[in-house]
C-alpha angles and dihedrals in degrees: 000000000000119000093248090053093061119100110240121235089242091054089052091052091046089051091053092053093046092048089054090050090051092050093050098029086229139102130178123224087243091056090048091050090049090053091052092046092050092048094051104032093098092047092248132081106215123213094260091051091049091054092048093048092048091049092049093048091050092050090050091049091048089048092237085125120035131196115248130184096232141001112251 
């Protein structure tokens, strides 16, 4: 596997947060901020992160996932 084909650790963490949001149909603003921080902390948004961010944004726009103040 080539280096650029590997999934970054930040992309794995982003995926975990997004999967939880999909399961519960909810995301907090803090979780969204963490996703953005993870995606940009290395100064580069890799292709996997771009796909995950686009998927999350689409689900929020489609109201599949809604923002909540806190997790219950």
